[in-house]
Steps between C-alpha positions, in 0.01 A plus 500: 500500500470787252746498219595442140806317375562708190400862503298743705165673495662765281803501279670766706443817695448714191226264379339512842508880507367534145220249569392698805519832319742626767803724454840370612513443875706806586212714373211301643462689826629845583667574832364795692767437760869512417815374670561704812135594556385454857168499680407714796691264735818518294462150353574422136210509253681332216685172476834556334616220273837355603731448205540121524601439139863440597396265774317266264726567202842590638804554278729357765450290813736449794454180704652561843593167656502312166615139513566204271575246773258213448265428787490858628169693479673805352622286210152409384390862527807623310437247223137615468603864491754433228231345285260786572761765421566336166126498417455872578828603339676607820867464590547310831791585732566256788622662824695289751790598727707182447416378150650609170220355288156338535374274221781634283407864552755729660414606857520838667622471857254759631234740385758778507702314233218446253666741260181566299149638553258239636122521485414211730680324785381162628613448858573138598624598844359444848525868599423737211539819707877559447464427127222756462739772614754391238236481228397857573856620465536308172180653359314170463130567440331178614571213737330175597550352848403135552609484865235421761496567874347848488154633585341157454688375809382755757625811677874453451454412135274802449773725645755345261262560210455861599877547497506351152216728387681803640815405308292473182347845556839649571681350202222524239526129406158347428472165676279197435469294816638387733352150534426477130588243231589442138153538350591825323761306302276219374484397136198665338362368175566738211277325246171634639333816373247747629450681832682328786450433868757659730541316831583631848539261795626514855539124494663346197321167529162672494574645158567165335143438380493838323848448354397166350218670307765538233458128429138575409598783271457794738788742467689600816723805476651550851517346845586717801559299819494783754590309817521719810484827302768689689500736201326403175144398580188366335381853428817583306451204269129569449582855391779382271307213343192720443716732288622226265301468175550122483338436841129417479449411867693482826467192724618537860537272799519733802564393858534850641548855389796720579288813472127514435508847348768400247295196403190711434698753296633216289153346461373843400770525231400158366136608492591819315683290243217248477727213612319250729669391822392159631623408848496228758539679832584282801365590842126440487537308827719558806686177428574607142612843617738353759647259248551774242678717758739217582571442131578848373467715813235721340191664641193318377259775610138477616353277230171687481684822426735331252203350318316831480809692391571253219145524370509877530804519268398224263728219620330164436545286808478124463555224755672215315801468276281329239275806503804726474629330188164465326383854574829668414531307174150593389539867591837523332380379165127561448377801306287766665139372532244629253214426741451375855255223419607139550332209320540141620486248217496127564388165364325416828219683675637389834846631428363833377275544802776414744748739340239776467419472871864540595563781253195699610587456868849638423347816352530430129227638277325222307256695282193335353557483126243693294210299361626556146837347596325205668293445186821501295662244728196274473579462130770256615394407854174308573211720610457318832849605620561826685719752313428821693832476693640257583476351152445123496551338159412148612826350372441392146546838320865517611581198286426666166482834319241639742752532786695785347180677391379503860825639639520772235141601559554538876817706454323727249256624766607853611419431866751212512862572591602155623404150392576220746468135403540251787597157369476270799672204334623366166250328271675451162432573226248767603729661757777519240270674255368735770852599608601574142188703432564709811860563395400595144226732624737665745743574219224686314380724787634768735286358779636272773437128465566285808492123533498299819650158431374294790675171434739414785726316252608793286675289238221514243595635157208744499644655816877472451513584132183677389417719802845562643631545148262788439619858503154630589313258730545527875499148640441418866481179699245607764170688504615719791821619337322580175228698674748684721727592211215622280356706787844654560538570126169685475548682831852613409396658174199659664726640773764640266257652247514870578713426807571808706773461759395566861837670542399760241223602742721514807528845663840664445464780754333513843147633516388776740336218696842350569629809678190516720515128577871490577450754778257259666739203504659386827799271430464161667158573644143388441272794432172541682180467300464876499854553370459223242185667372687829470743308277211386284358851484837624372456267200141604436343184645168581661455434874199570725448835668663459841663678790758381751401599856644460848196569720137400522386859451710531187353171376147635533595820312671293230193277457289808443739623232543160334130430511308218672512204493871465571764234557754534781835321500813498708800634306860411575812369333484171695153412379472253213172321582266734686177307461625193688583717801163678500660827391240583234148634568259518206169679437509759779204739464511727807733709717450266797600198290810686382601588859448140616692367200790733573518376859478132395771533236746677725434256788572200274818664373623560859417143597682360195789743561469651154630849432251705304542821306128557539155380403374532145146623447412395146222539249297183443519406135216329313503136402707377208747225411783467748838465327863500614784681323850476632874526448759249618863444414623189325860391545548474123277762344474771763161669551195306391135606489217272608124536452227263614182447693531684828363501852502157662489338154865577437594263783234240428524477119839660425352605167762745383706589190850647503709706256845654493507876428508672262175410327214679336122497500468188284706298746305637797177384339657166424572460872130536577410245230722242673297513821263211568261751655510737201123466454443686826620817330242454225215477748339177625161422660364842416804698616598787267823475298799641687709794384773291333655810339555651843652175626738490205601857568584412862714207385691727261554764767624234742747367244628855445542527876687169501742625235561844646526390863700186423780605735261607775197269497530139614131410506160652431163340565171671411231275642221546449489721196126550462412507129168680477237463225603611152572870479539545878870418538699296749593587859789364710334422834816374670870500420825365642843623392846387609804714423839356407 
């Protein structure tokens, strides 16, 4: 567990900003987009920040259904709300139709009789719908609905939730819930300083581990339990928390998303502001997805797309709640890294080697220390021990003055940004001295010092007092959590340095290609290969020379114009897999072969009862790397773009990468780097390097097509896209398109 009992990595946000040399957050990243801006499909390009100040810090609170009758659930909730209102300085007004007072506080009989402006209404009623109407008339800004029995229960509950959402839209009341809880009204410690973690959960119990970080000295500023998200959703709270100067990181437990686009806009805002978002997202398996849907009634989305979209917009996805708390705490409080290099320092060669293996496999950079630095370390460490990285001190130097000298010398190296010291178990007094030296060194440097305390007991004074009492050391209990958090820390700062929002690059107006392409669309139909290639041509994507013919004589004339050798294919809207039916003829070199091929293709089509719009006579394209580029629609995020190894390999290896438009050239190249078969594009076994630039250009043109034809295009599949040797371009040999 990462944490400190008294203090933080910095003494406050201003200290953090000054240490990093950064201006205040509101000036860190400019916004090219502005509220109201839309892309070519009419979708928002900018996440507006909901004004939730009066939700978390209301001046007055109405509790509808308040009770003081012992043994009733509403009584316990009312009592907790009274205590919370007192802590935040809010006046609480109980509302009950038959009571004159609750816990000694005068009651209003209904919302209509409140008699004063109210910022927040807490609804302790089974059916919040009628109350929402009254709240709207009374001008109440926010409401919380605890009631369950909505979208999480199935079709009827989903319909009831939609009625509730419609009432919220109509009245202007902002609603948290339904099916939420009291987590927003917890007691937060006010004796902790520095950047805080803001917490968002769709299940209150799943947020408990992060909430209890306060007991280890990690400040928590807010907790938003979003429930079913009939109105206020995870994205709203991400946008709001990212705008608060006291928030250093956002931790989220997400079962499903109300709207994928809203989530990405919010993640983009957080990235612009440099605020890390760390999330557990349920739904990696079908079982998890089904369970999440039954809990909050939310769409979990195709996990592969969710994962890619989160990475694309800088959201750090973790699997466990222990990872969520450790990673969020580190990211909230650590200063910006001065270098990417990680040094592993230990008293045991075995421990150092083990940790170094795991860290390197996770992608951390463990640079070899310069010879001069190794010579310096050998002043205090025996010559026979390895100090290149990992640094093994052999044990004894940590027990005297040499221990601190070693740590300071490592941290002084300019290639080192992070020092990690795994301590697998207590061995007083040396472990006590080592822990204190690490703490003292951390206080004197701007670099990150991490300790893994491996003892399963956790009651040792070196751990409980020295390490957790430090304001600067990040302390973990497991190798894996330390490595994951440090990797996320370095990746986040690398991602946000010079961050340019993909939404800033999104097209605002349709291109000339759009008008040409839209005329080719046939609503609800699958386009023939010939028509699909016309669609590609409209967007400047190269296709082979070809002609569509309806007679053998025309086929021979077309072959002469296209140039031998040729390929002949049946073309029709019903055809998805031509090769399996024998509807493709390759390498035809004479007029007689073309005539025979025409007869064979049309005979097969008649036998299979396939309607054709003709036979394609196509140019044969030289050898290259076969790739696939496509567009599909995700239920959460809308159009997505996929690239991968094509031909038969796409079905055998499924080696593909996916992104959500809009994105730029850097992201398109990143997609290629994710492919297991990436080396094929660089040339293997004597093959020349492929024209990667041309491939990237095709991907970018396809993503523009996906954005502009969002309302018209359901699916696009270019397979194979033949990527020719460098400088020769890429050619779409086959294409399939389905219209919406």
